[in-house]
N, CA, C and O of each residue as an XYZ file, in Angstrom:
852
protein
N      36.438      1.541    -17.313
C      36.294      1.507    -15.648
C      34.589      0.953    -15.538
O      34.163      0.096    -14.765
N      33.956      1.589    -16.371
C      32.456      1.105    -16.533
C      32.184     -0.717    -16.569
O      31.232     -1.322    -16.075
N      33.065     -1.144    -17.133
C      33.062     -2.659    -17.401
C      33.588     -3.079    -16.480
O      32.898     -4.031    -16.114
N      34.505     -2.957    -15.771
C      34.849     -3.719    -14.534
C      34.014     -3.382    -13.561
O      33.711     -4.260    -12.753
N      33.525     -2.203    -13.436
C      32.471     -2.222    -12.258
C      31.383     -3.276    -12.505
O      30.959     -3.995    -11.600
N      30.959     -3.332    -13.752
C      29.750     -4.138    -14.051
C      30.055     -5.668    -13.643
O      29.338     -6.400    -12.961
N      31.470     -6.008    -14.314
C      31.694     -7.384    -13.924
C      31.685     -7.525    -12.440
O      30.777     -8.248    -12.032
N      32.448     -7.028    -11.553
C      32.381     -6.886    -10.002
C      30.999     -7.100     -9.775
O      30.763     -8.094     -9.088
N      30.074     -6.481    -10.137
C      28.610     -6.519     -9.450
C      28.051     -7.557     -9.905
O      27.191     -8.123     -9.231
N      28.442     -8.045    -11.204
C      27.349     -9.723    -11.537
C      28.408    -10.668    -10.332
O      27.947    -11.406     -9.461
N      29.724    -10.432    -10.546
C      30.417    -11.561     -9.795
C      29.597    -11.517     -8.084
O      29.159    -12.537     -7.554
N      29.545    -10.385     -7.560
C      29.068     -9.974     -6.013
C      27.478    -10.954     -6.062
O      27.199    -11.821     -5.233
N      26.594    -10.546     -7.238
C      25.300    -10.920     -7.140
C      25.394    -12.455     -7.202
O      24.544    -13.145     -6.639
N      26.430    -12.998     -7.889
C      26.295    -14.513     -8.317
C      26.731    -15.462     -7.008
O      26.300    -16.593     -6.782
N      27.899    -14.555     -6.035
C      27.934    -15.125     -5.095
C      26.988    -15.053     -4.040
O      27.048    -15.966     -3.217
N      26.258    -14.308     -3.904
C      25.435    -14.230     -2.871
C      23.681    -15.157     -3.372
O      22.926    -15.674     -2.548
N      23.476    -15.119     -4.729
C      22.655    -16.175     -5.291
C      22.858    -17.323     -4.914
O      22.110    -18.014     -4.223
N      24.154    -17.664     -5.463
C      24.550    -19.047     -5.731
C      24.545    -20.024     -4.328
O      23.877    -21.058     -4.312
N      25.223    -19.662     -3.350
C      25.673    -20.932     -2.009
C      24.029    -21.021     -1.731
O      23.066    -20.257     -1.800
N      24.281    -22.387     -1.380
C      22.925    -22.821     -0.320
C      23.463    -23.567      1.213
O      23.427    -24.788      1.365
N      23.809    -22.895      1.969
C      24.420    -23.146      3.309
C      23.570    -24.826      3.854
O      22.380    -25.114      3.974
N      24.641    -25.508      4.039
C      24.244    -26.687      4.331
C      24.316    -26.685      5.911
O      24.208    -27.815      6.386
N      24.451    -25.810      6.698
C      24.181    -25.238      8.205
C      22.811    -24.389      8.174
O      22.355    -23.874      7.153
N      22.137    -24.314      9.654
C      21.096    -23.509      9.707
C      22.217    -22.229     10.490
O      23.197    -22.182     11.235
N      21.461    -21.481      9.871
C      22.088    -20.015     10.757
C      20.641    -19.136     11.178
O      20.046    -18.311     10.486
N      20.272    -19.681     12.716
C      18.989    -18.922     12.831
C      18.986    -17.796     13.512
O      17.977    -17.097     13.608
N      19.962    -17.548     13.978
C      20.095    -16.029     14.985
C      21.352    -15.042     14.273
O      22.341    -15.669     13.893
N      21.357    -13.809     14.111
C      22.315    -12.862     13.224
C      23.664    -13.027     13.946
O      24.019    -12.671     15.069
N      24.244    -13.613     13.054
C      25.809    -13.900     13.518
C      25.724    -15.413     13.981
O      26.531    -15.934     14.752
N      24.648    -16.040     13.410
C      24.877    -17.578     13.698
C      24.294    -18.091     14.756
O      23.465    -18.988     14.602
N      24.659    -17.559     16.176
C      24.466    -18.209     17.148
C      24.436    -17.333     18.633
O      24.736    -16.144     18.739
N      24.074    -18.076     19.548
C      23.968    -16.888     21.051
C      25.218    -15.805     21.433
O      25.053    -14.788     22.106
N      26.576    -16.282     20.817
C      27.551    -15.780     21.062
C      27.952    -14.839     19.980
O      29.032    -14.274     20.150
N      27.178    -14.525     18.731
C      27.405    -13.931     17.457
C      28.935    -13.933     17.330
O      29.642    -12.926     17.378
N      29.394    -15.330     17.145
C      30.374    -15.845     16.569
C      30.783    -15.686     15.027
O      31.954    -15.708     14.648
N      29.569    -15.508     14.104
C      29.898    -15.871     12.809
C      30.446    -16.883     12.442
O      31.417    -16.598     11.741
N      30.263    -18.272     12.606
C      31.051    -19.177     12.332
C      30.036    -20.537     12.261
O      29.068    -20.775     12.983
N      30.584    -21.346     11.145
C      29.859    -22.624     11.527
C      30.763    -23.629     11.069
O      31.307    -23.590      9.965
N      30.954    -24.697     12.076
C      31.973    -25.685     11.464
C      31.406    -26.725     10.219
O      32.201    -27.490      9.674
N      30.328    -26.694      9.921
C      29.700    -27.286      8.601
C      29.744    -26.874      7.538
O      29.342    -25.714      7.444
N      30.113    -27.392      6.535
C      30.761    -26.423      5.316
C      29.477    -26.668      4.226
O      28.519    -27.424      4.067
N      30.173    -25.422      3.548
C      28.932    -25.052      2.423
C      28.696    -25.929      1.217
O      29.564    -26.650      0.725
N      27.506    -25.818      0.794
C      27.003    -26.572     -0.309
C      26.719    -25.794     -1.434
O      25.583    -25.345     -1.581
N      27.725    -25.547     -2.357
C      27.304    -24.490     -3.073
C      26.351    -25.113     -4.571
O      26.769    -25.974     -5.346
N      25.305    -24.552     -4.643
C      24.737    -25.379     -5.429
C      24.646    -24.546     -6.894
O      24.940    -23.353     -6.823
N      24.288    -25.042     -8.134
C      24.988    -24.562     -9.470
C      23.208    -23.768     -9.579
O      23.067    -23.159    -10.639
N      22.290    -23.742     -8.898
C      21.164    -23.366     -9.432
C      21.133    -21.861     -8.662
O      21.495    -21.778     -7.488
N      20.744    -20.864     -9.298
C      20.706    -19.345     -9.073
C      19.631    -18.786     -9.118
O      19.205    -18.717    -10.271
N      18.732    -18.171     -8.068
C      17.482    -17.660     -8.596
C      17.457    -15.962     -8.337
O      18.358    -15.448     -7.674
N      16.636    -15.353     -8.766
C      16.563    -13.790     -8.363
C      14.908    -13.496     -7.357
O      13.987    -14.285     -7.570
N      14.786    -12.813     -6.747
C      13.693    -12.740     -5.953
C      13.938    -11.049     -5.376
O      14.847    -10.481     -4.771
N      12.506    -10.604     -5.970
C      12.576     -8.740     -5.654
C      11.423     -8.647     -4.927
O      10.251     -8.708     -5.299
N      12.104     -8.425     -3.380
C      11.184     -7.867     -2.168
C      11.912     -6.862     -1.523
O      12.449     -6.800     -0.417
N      11.783     -5.908     -2.687
C      12.046     -4.475     -1.996
C      13.485     -4.502     -1.059
O      14.134     -5.526     -0.846
N      13.794     -3.274     -0.604
C      15.139     -3.055     -0.141
C      15.441     -3.978      1.297
O      14.521     -4.118      2.103
N      16.679     -4.540      1.533
C      16.931     -4.947      2.204
C      18.404     -4.532      2.900
O      19.557     -4.477      2.475
N      17.642     -4.224      4.429
C      19.459     -4.199      5.277
C      19.330     -5.193      6.410
O      20.372     -5.274      7.061
N      18.467     -5.879      6.779
C      18.998     -6.918      7.608
C      19.427     -7.939      7.290
O      19.358     -8.198      6.089
N      20.066     -8.979      8.234
C      20.716    -10.071      7.815
C      19.622    -11.562      7.489
O      18.799    -11.666      8.399
N      19.503    -12.472      6.604
C      18.855    -13.373      6.917
C      18.813    -14.446      7.897
O      19.896    -15.008      8.066
N      17.943    -14.823      8.507
C      18.579    -16.107      9.429
C      17.981    -16.919      8.233
O      17.183    -16.604      7.350
N      18.909    -18.523      8.630
C      18.346    -19.936      7.608
C      18.108    -20.829      8.624
O      18.906    -20.973      9.551
N      16.896    -21.551      8.512
C      16.795    -22.821      8.948
C      16.074    -23.795      8.325
O      14.938    -23.459      7.990
N      16.441    -24.990      8.057
C      15.698    -25.740      7.501
C      15.779    -25.895      5.900
O      15.015    -26.611      5.252
N      16.872    -25.076      5.335
C      16.757    -24.717      3.884
C      15.695    -23.465      4.029
O      15.809    -22.953      2.916
N      15.093    -22.971      4.475
C      14.421    -21.758      4.228
C      15.193    -20.314      4.919
O      15.666    -20.294      6.056
N      15.198    -19.414      4.184
C      15.481    -18.426      4.512
C      14.259    -16.998      4.946
O      13.208    -16.621      4.428
N      14.929    -16.611      5.936
C      13.702    -15.437      6.611
C      14.531    -14.313      6.519
O      15.606    -14.324      7.119
N      14.193    -13.364      5.868
C      14.316    -12.096      5.437
C      13.641    -10.907      5.580
O      12.500    -10.682      5.176
N      14.385    -10.133      6.178
C      13.417     -8.601      6.936
C      13.730     -8.025      5.298
O      14.522     -8.508      4.488
N      12.658     -6.617      5.096
C      12.522     -6.175      4.268
C      12.100     -4.505      4.438
O      11.376     -4.219      5.392
N      12.443     -3.679      3.737
C      11.804     -2.314      4.495
C      10.725     -1.833      3.454
O      10.492     -0.625      3.396
N      10.242     -2.460      2.863
C       9.014     -2.704      2.647
C       7.792     -3.098      3.365
O       6.657     -3.097      2.888
N       8.197     -3.498      4.780
C       7.387     -3.750      6.164
C       6.869     -4.908      6.143
O       5.784     -5.121      6.685
N       7.735     -6.092      5.351
C       7.340     -7.573      5.359
C       8.501     -8.451      5.758
O       9.679     -8.245      5.467
N       7.971     -9.555      6.529
C       9.240    -10.648      6.356
C       8.951    -12.114      5.922
O       7.959    -12.751      6.275
N       9.825    -12.512      5.206
C       9.506    -13.323      3.567
C      10.040    -14.627      4.398
O      10.997    -14.606      5.173
N       9.305    -15.662      4.114
C      10.107    -17.058      4.154
C      10.575    -17.800      2.553
O       9.764    -18.147      1.694
N      11.836    -17.898      2.469
C      11.937    -18.076      1.387
C      12.682    -19.062      1.309
O      13.647    -19.243      2.052
N      12.246    -19.978      0.206
C      12.654    -21.547     -0.141
C      14.072    -21.215     -0.711
O      14.134    -20.474     -1.692
N      15.230    -21.726     -0.149
C      16.485    -21.651     -0.746
C      16.885    -22.339     -1.965
O      17.696    -21.918     -2.791
N      16.308    -23.323     -1.997
C      16.407    -23.903     -3.280
C      15.717    -23.565     -4.462
O      16.278    -23.859     -5.517
N      14.388    -22.895     -4.518
C      13.629    -22.548     -5.190
C      13.933    -20.982     -5.800
O      13.992    -20.609     -6.972
N      14.107    -20.203     -4.502
C      13.784    -18.511     -4.501
C      12.427    -18.639     -4.338
O      12.112    -17.603     -4.924
N      11.375    -19.120     -3.987
C      10.095    -19.215     -3.832
C       9.452    -18.473     -2.552
O       9.894    -18.754     -1.438
N       8.546    -17.647     -2.677
C       8.137    -17.297     -1.320
C       7.077    -18.596     -0.472
O       5.953    -18.939     -0.840
N       7.681    -19.014      0.462
C       6.878    -19.700      1.401
C       5.548    -18.893      1.613
O       4.509    -18.832      0.954
N       6.002    -18.241      2.882
C       4.603    -17.069      3.318
C       5.626    -15.557      3.232
O       6.787    -15.570      2.822
N       5.036    -14.551      3.619
C       5.001    -12.976      3.847
C       4.100    -12.857      5.088
O       3.002    -13.364      5.316
N       5.021    -11.890      5.966
C       3.814    -11.378      7.019
C       4.210     -9.813      6.889
O       5.389     -9.481      6.764
N       3.126     -8.847      6.927
C       3.382     -7.267      7.118
C       3.193     -6.928      8.079
O       2.134     -7.057      8.694
N       4.492     -6.242      8.562
C       4.322     -5.395      9.782
C       3.872     -3.814      9.628
O       3.330     -3.446      8.586
N       4.068     -3.092     10.481
C       3.724     -2.120     10.076
C       4.829     -0.833     10.267
O       4.521      0.321     10.563
N       6.006     -1.283     10.051
C       7.274     -0.137      9.857
C       8.420     -1.165      8.681
O       7.961     -2.161      8.122
N       9.675     -0.785      8.495
C      10.415     -1.132      7.755
C      11.017     -2.008      8.664
O      10.988     -1.771      9.871
N      11.680     -3.217      8.094
C      12.105     -4.430      8.762
C      13.678     -4.452      8.858
O      14.242     -5.323      8.196
N      14.537     -3.495      9.691
C      15.954     -3.382      9.412
C      16.435     -4.368     10.613
O      17.651     -4.368     10.806
N      15.719     -5.132     11.371
C      16.221     -6.165     12.575
C      16.302     -7.089     11.968
O      15.603     -7.272     10.971
N      17.376     -8.123     12.495
C      17.854     -9.582     11.818
C      16.927    -10.213     12.304
O      16.587     -9.628     13.332
N      16.177    -11.301     12.092
C      15.546    -12.318     12.321
C      16.210    -13.598     13.262
O      17.277    -14.184     13.082
N      15.306    -13.782     14.196
C      15.775    -14.864     15.413
C      15.050    -15.714     15.286
O      13.897    -15.558     15.689
N      15.544    -17.224     14.537
C      14.294    -18.283     14.801
C      14.972    -19.282     15.909
O      16.144    -19.641     16.021
N      13.933    -19.569     16.605
C      14.250    -20.914     17.873
C      12.997    -21.506     18.174
O      11.983    -20.832     18.353
N      13.034    -22.839     18.240
C      11.909    -23.588     18.554
C      10.515    -23.174     17.852
O       9.418    -22.963     18.368
N      11.012    -23.117     16.214
C       9.642    -22.921     15.349
C       8.570    -21.360     15.172
O       7.647    -21.143     14.387
N       9.167    -20.486     16.250
C       9.321    -19.312     16.327
C      10.106    -17.913     15.674
O      11.139    -17.635     16.283
N       9.820    -17.148     14.716
C      10.709    -16.031     14.257
C      10.510    -15.156     15.526
O       9.508    -15.212     16.240
N      11.643    -14.293     15.738
C      11.354    -13.463     16.341
C      12.200    -11.978     15.589
O      13.341    -11.953     15.129
N      11.399    -11.063     15.650
C      11.899     -9.824     14.690
C      11.660     -8.410     14.796
O      10.583     -8.166     14.252
N      12.222     -7.326     15.282
C      11.663     -5.828     15.187
C      11.083     -5.536     13.921
O      11.108     -6.196     12.883
N      10.457     -4.237     14.223
C      10.025     -3.337     12.762
C      10.042     -1.942     13.505
O      10.207     -1.731     14.706
N       9.799     -0.926     12.339
C      10.017      0.146     12.186
C       8.859      0.443     13.353
O       9.140      1.016     14.406
N       7.292     -0.106     12.962
C       6.912      0.324     13.990
C       6.737      0.435     15.604
O       5.867      1.050     16.221
N       7.647     -0.217     16.026
C       8.093     -0.125     17.378
C       7.717     -1.295     18.301
O       7.883     -1.338     19.520
N       7.024     -2.514     17.271
C       6.997     -3.688     17.578
C       7.713     -4.907     17.519
O       8.090     -5.320     16.422
N       7.976     -5.608     18.673
C       8.729     -6.745     18.007
C       7.937     -7.873     18.155
O       7.255     -7.901     19.179
N       7.854     -8.819     17.381
C       7.039     -9.564     16.438
C       7.543    -11.079     16.807
O       8.748    -11.307     16.918
N       6.459    -12.206     17.012
C       6.943    -13.685     17.460
C       5.761    -14.163     16.107
O       4.547    -13.979     16.020
N       6.863    -14.916     15.054
C       5.844    -15.393     14.097
C       5.933    -16.896     13.652
O       7.010    -17.249     13.172
N       5.092    -17.669     13.739
C       5.193    -19.425     13.706
C       5.715    -19.253     12.223
O       5.132    -18.599     11.359
N       7.012    -20.002     12.047
C       7.915    -19.927     10.852
C       7.091    -21.243     10.085
O       7.383    -21.280      8.890
N       6.428    -21.990     10.372
C       5.436    -22.712      9.539
C       4.495    -22.551      8.351
O       4.379    -23.031      7.223
N       3.537    -21.163      9.540
C       2.641    -20.961      8.564
C       2.435    -19.747      8.482
O       1.345    -19.373      8.049
N       3.562    -18.669      8.931
C       3.465    -17.211      8.933
C       2.860    -16.298      9.466
O       2.809    -15.102      9.180
N       2.092    -17.250     10.765
C       0.648    -16.642     11.508
C       1.428    -15.955     12.736
O       2.447    -16.462     13.205
N       0.945    -14.925     13.151
C       1.265    -14.211     14.271
C       0.978    -15.007     15.485
O      -0.191    -15.347     15.669
N       1.840    -15.332     16.294
C       1.424    -15.995     17.640
C       1.438    -14.490     18.537
O       0.388    -14.288     19.147
N       2.662    -13.267     18.701
C       2.358    -12.639     19.874
C       3.287    -11.219     18.928
O       4.035    -11.350     17.959
N       2.788     -9.636     19.820
C       3.689     -8.816     19.308
C       3.649     -8.035     20.486
O       2.709     -8.202     21.263
N       4.664     -7.085     20.765
C       5.112     -6.872     22.167
C       5.432     -5.181     21.672
O       6.203     -4.947     20.741
N       4.680     -4.013     22.486
C       5.016     -2.872     21.629
C       5.817     -1.940     22.465
O       5.444     -1.687     23.610
N       7.001     -1.363     21.917
C       7.759     -0.509     22.634
C       7.905      0.845     22.477
O       7.385      1.115     21.394
N       8.391      1.956     23.048
C       8.370      2.991     22.819
C       9.016      3.857     21.311
O       9.156      5.072     21.168
N       9.248      3.027     20.567
C       9.885      3.550     19.412
C      10.234      2.415     18.602
O       9.911      1.237     18.755
N      11.179      3.130     17.426
C      11.205      1.938     16.361
C      12.565      0.536     16.653
O      13.630      0.883     17.164
N      12.373     -0.739     16.324
C      13.321     -1.417     16.386
C      14.036     -1.672     15.550
O      13.650     -1.955     14.416
N      15.471     -1.629     15.969
C      16.560     -1.922     14.729
C      17.743     -2.769     15.070
O      18.655     -3.062     14.296
N      17.597     -3.196     16.563
C      18.117     -3.958     17.167
C      17.564     -5.582     16.392
O      16.472     -5.760     15.855
N      18.575     -6.517     16.529
C      18.232     -7.947     16.342
C      18.411     -9.029     17.723
O      19.411     -9.272     18.400
N      16.951     -9.567     17.820
C      16.907     -9.964     18.834
C      17.569    -11.534     19.451
O      17.598    -12.514     18.708
N      18.012    -11.588     20.710
C      18.610    -12.267     21.137
C      17.901    -13.208     22.194
O      17.664    -12.727     23.302
N      17.478    -14.772     21.872
C      16.698    -15.433     22.703
C      17.848    -16.762     23.337
O      18.548    -17.652     22.853
N      17.473    -16.169     24.815
C      17.795    -17.458     25.666
C      17.243    -17.381     26.923
O      17.018    -16.395     27.624
N      16.999    -18.903     27.172
C      16.446    -19.241     28.683
C      14.994    -18.914     28.511
O      14.329    -18.572     29.490
N      14.445    -19.006     27.260
C      12.958    -18.651     27.425
C      12.612    -17.180     27.110
O      11.437    -16.819     27.045
N      13.435    -16.505     26.953
C      13.502    -14.903     26.840
C      14.354    -14.141     25.580
O      15.507    -14.211     25.156
N      13.005    -13.293     25.187
C      13.824    -12.403     24.319
C      14.296    -11.318     24.536
O      13.436    -10.569     25.001
N      15.508    -10.734     24.398
C      16.174     -9.695     24.489
C      16.203     -8.810     22.969
O      16.557     -9.175     21.847
N      15.806     -7.839     23.341
C      15.955     -6.605     22.527
C      15.884     -5.132     22.486
O      15.013     -4.620     23.189
N      16.550     -4.457     21.873
C      16.772     -2.935     21.944
C      16.123     -2.347     21.165
O      16.059     -2.831     20.035
N      15.219     -0.785     21.515
C      14.551      0.013     20.907
C      15.170      1.514     20.698
O      16.168      1.910     21.299
N      14.765      1.937     20.184
C      15.154      3.516     20.059
C      14.321      3.984     20.789
O      14.366      5.180     20.499
N      13.434      3.840     21.698
C      13.423      4.442     23.158
C      13.928      4.426     24.396
O      13.487      4.620     25.529
N      15.505      3.999     23.660
C      16.817      3.782     24.810
C      16.558      2.910     25.851
O      16.982      3.221     26.964
N      15.820      1.665     25.677
C      15.558      0.785     26.448
C      15.917     -0.513     25.719
O      15.685     -0.784     24.540
N      16.625     -1.381     26.789
C      16.217     -2.603     26.258
C      15.457     -3.680     27.269
O      15.490     -3.718     28.499
N      14.693     -4.626     26.241
C      13.508     -4.897     26.822
C      13.996     -7.114     26.990
O      14.617     -7.805     26.183
N      13.409     -7.492     28.244
C      13.295     -8.878     28.028
C      12.038     -9.585     28.262
O      11.460     -9.786     29.330
N      11.768     -9.874     27.257
C      10.218    -10.591     26.828
C      10.358    -11.819     27.054
O      11.418    -12.439     26.975
N       9.034    -12.358     27.424
C       8.270    -13.773     27.868
C       8.552    -14.172     26.030
O       8.226    -13.346     25.178
N       9.157    -15.469     25.663
C       9.254    -15.988     24.419
C       7.767    -16.568     24.213
O       7.301    -16.437     23.081
N       7.165    -17.047     24.957
C       5.902    -17.872     24.944
C       5.003    -16.851     24.745
O       4.141    -16.815     23.867
N       5.164    -16.257     25.347
C       3.500    -14.994     25.631
C       3.595    -13.633     25.202
O       2.635    -12.863     25.213
N       4.919    -13.288     24.769
C       4.923    -12.033     24.755
C       4.861    -10.969     26.244
O       4.862     -9.741     26.324
N       4.838    -11.446     26.727
C       4.990    -10.223     28.077
C       6.262     -9.993     28.621
O       7.222    -10.762     28.573
N       6.185     -8.408     29.366
C       7.128     -7.918     29.655
C       7.537     -8.442     30.961
O       6.757     -8.546     31.907
N       9.147     -8.867     31.006
C       9.493     -9.504     32.443
C      10.535     -8.149     32.671
O      10.855     -8.007     33.851
N      11.043     -7.252     31.832
C      11.835     -5.766     32.805
C      11.908     -5.590     31.547
O      11.672     -6.137     30.469
N      12.578     -4.030     32.325
C      12.929     -2.955     30.772
C      14.373     -2.446     31.400
O      14.579     -2.534     32.611
N      15.368     -1.900     30.479
C      16.591     -1.103     31.323
C      16.849      0.113     30.501
O      16.859     -0.095     29.288
N      17.013      1.067     30.807
C      16.695      2.406     30.484
C      18.228      2.607     30.318
O      18.907      2.849     31.316
N      18.796      2.513     29.074
C      20.034      2.838     28.348
C      20.556      4.363     28.426
O      21.770      4.548     28.517
N      19.933      5.137     28.403
C      20.259      7.020     28.391
C      19.802      7.177     26.760
O      19.034      8.125     26.597
N      20.038      6.638     25.880
C      19.948      6.428     24.326
C      19.651      5.653     23.813
O      19.670      4.571     24.399
N      19.143      5.705     22.255
C      18.573      4.307     21.301
C      19.818      3.117     21.684
O      20.968      3.449     21.970
N      19.486      2.128     21.642
C      19.694      0.834     21.441
C      19.607      0.066     20.406
O      18.710     -0.768     20.283
N      20.695      0.297     19.393
C      20.382     -0.227     17.958
C      21.072     -1.553     17.814
O      20.711     -2.416     17.013
N      22.447     -1.701     18.930
C      22.980     -2.728     19.029
C      22.081     -3.787     19.309
O      20.966     -3.637     19.810
N      22.920     -5.531     18.763
C      21.966     -6.867     18.760
C      22.870     -7.326     20.612
O      24.063     -7.573     20.788
N      22.059     -7.299     21.377
C      22.428     -7.937     22.477
C      23.043     -9.525     22.346
O      22.672    -10.356     21.517
N      23.963     -9.692     23.273
C      24.613    -11.128     23.504
C      24.368    -11.374     24.948
O      24.424    -10.693     25.972
N      24.028    -12.802     24.595
C      24.060    -13.547     26.322
C      24.851    -14.676     26.562
O      24.726    -15.780     26.034
N      25.658    -14.332     27.379
C      26.493    -15.564     28.009
C      26.402    -15.226     29.215
O      26.191    -14.147     29.767
N      26.616    -16.462     29.647
C      26.546    -17.207     31.264
C      26.014    -16.368     31.862
O      26.696    -15.766     32.692
N      24.815    -16.054     31.711
C      23.467    -15.265     32.460
C      23.738    -13.720     32.607
O      23.275    -13.114     33.574
N      24.423    -13.140     31.728
C      24.844    -12.098     31.711
C      24.289    -11.364     30.084
O      24.545    -11.840     28.978
N      23.624    -10.325     30.317
C      23.337     -9.589     28.938
C      24.081     -8.460     28.403
O      23.957     -7.332     28.879
N      25.038     -8.797     27.191
C      25.926     -7.555     26.763
C      25.228     -6.584     25.888
O      24.349     -7.216     25.301
N      25.215     -5.470     25.569
C      24.691     -4.374     24.627
C      25.512     -3.275     24.879
O      26.250     -2.999     25.825
N      25.164     -2.564     23.580
C      25.849     -1.351     23.738
C      24.525      0.197     23.473
O      23.455     -0.052     22.918
N      24.717      1.063     23.760
C      23.375      2.259     23.224
C      24.434      3.575     22.403
O      25.660      3.677     22.430
N      23.658      4.241     21.883
C      24.172      5.282     21.441
C      24.898      6.485     22.470
O      25.619      7.441     22.187
N      24.546      6.151     23.342
C      25.414      7.088     24.288
C      27.034      6.523     24.587
O      27.749      6.901     25.515
N      27.347      5.636     23.655
C      28.883      5.231     23.361
C      28.854      4.294     24.718
O      30.021      4.162     25.084
N      28.230      3.809     25.328
C      28.315      3.121     26.967
C      28.134      1.199     26.256
O      27.657      0.762     25.209
N      28.798      0.512     27.486
C      28.642     -1.120     26.614
C      27.845     -1.164     28.255
O      28.308     -0.440     29.137
N      26.779     -1.959     28.513
C      26.152     -2.443     29.344
C      26.359     -4.109     29.680
O      26.382     -4.938     28.771
N      26.497     -4.447     31.025
C      26.122     -5.468     30.877
C      25.195     -6.238     32.249
O      25.546     -6.414     33.416
N      24.139     -6.523     31.677
C      23.361     -6.988     33.295
C      23.408     -8.467     33.171
O      23.548     -9.296     32.271
N      23.185     -8.440     34.801
C      23.093    -10.155     35.467
C      21.159    -10.295     35.009
O      20.234     -9.485     34.959
N      21.277    -11.485     34.806
C      19.663    -11.459     34.353
C      18.633    -11.658     35.657
O      19.095    -12.328     36.582
N      17.688    -11.293     35.763
C      16.639    -11.455     36.984
C      16.655    -11.928     37.898
O      16.085    -12.982     37.621
N      16.927    -11.982     39.034
C      17.064    -12.614     40.191
C      15.591    -13.021     40.990
O      15.204    -13.982     41.654
N      14.918    -11.527     40.461
C      13.596    -11.851     41.277
C      12.788    -10.981     40.169
O      13.248    -10.011     39.566
N      11.512    -11.521     40.029
C      10.484    -10.643     38.761
C      10.767     -9.076     38.987
O      10.491     -8.342     39.936
N      11.408     -8.838     37.783
C      11.331     -7.138     38.035
C      12.352     -6.303     38.159
O      12.361     -5.125     37.800
N      13.704     -7.231     38.949
C      15.000     -6.932     39.345
C      15.810     -7.076     38.194
O      15.667     -8.000     37.393
N      16.711     -6.123     38.087
C      18.099     -6.338     37.023
C      18.899     -5.888     37.640
O      18.626     -4.913     38.340
N      20.385     -6.505     37.615
C      21.325     -5.855     38.512
C      22.368     -5.620     37.422
O      22.750     -6.573     36.743
N      22.989     -4.012     37.170
C      23.976     -3.536     36.414
C      25.298     -4.404     36.673
O      25.584     -4.566     37.859
N      26.042     -4.916     35.827
C      27.516     -5.365     36.406
C      28.504     -4.409     35.313
O      28.415     -4.063     34.135
N      29.732     -4.157     36.726
C      30.597     -3.679     35.752
C      30.471     -2.126     35.353
O      31.289     -1.814     34.488
N      29.775     -1.255     35.713
C      28.723     -0.229     35.352
C      29.852      0.888     34.824
O      29.484      1.981     34.395
């Protein structure tokens, strides 16, 4: 029984480390609609590598053969998919459970310190950070120049993607750990109070309409 378990573990490790996808995967579940689907075939490489960067609970984002990975050690890592080498790392103030989103050369990710971070994907330098009232486990959605992210402070935030200024916030009753989805001008997300919300995006600055409450 132990031998079978060991073999299974080795197979799983090989499956995780060996493939290098030909397609980019810049957001949680791949795209704005969270479909988890790519039309491009995978490019399976004969190379394998191993990199120890602490516990990992978030899903990587992949763009231009670089994987962006959050770790419970508080860092976000940019890792070359072909060599396994660390291109850069950025230290936040808490565990990174949120899955990164990579859009237009910027990585957006939440941290256990309650901040939403915007990091330059080329240099690993901080562009801005936005403070919420509690840790962020939600994975950001980016659409129309706005970053949408939930926080354990019971709110969903809409933040300007360029400068990190708050556009609006919505109180959802309990912690928002789910990852928002933006489709046709409506933001969908769930809260720990058991409700699913649909918010029509801002019509005037600071105004949000709740749809189908």
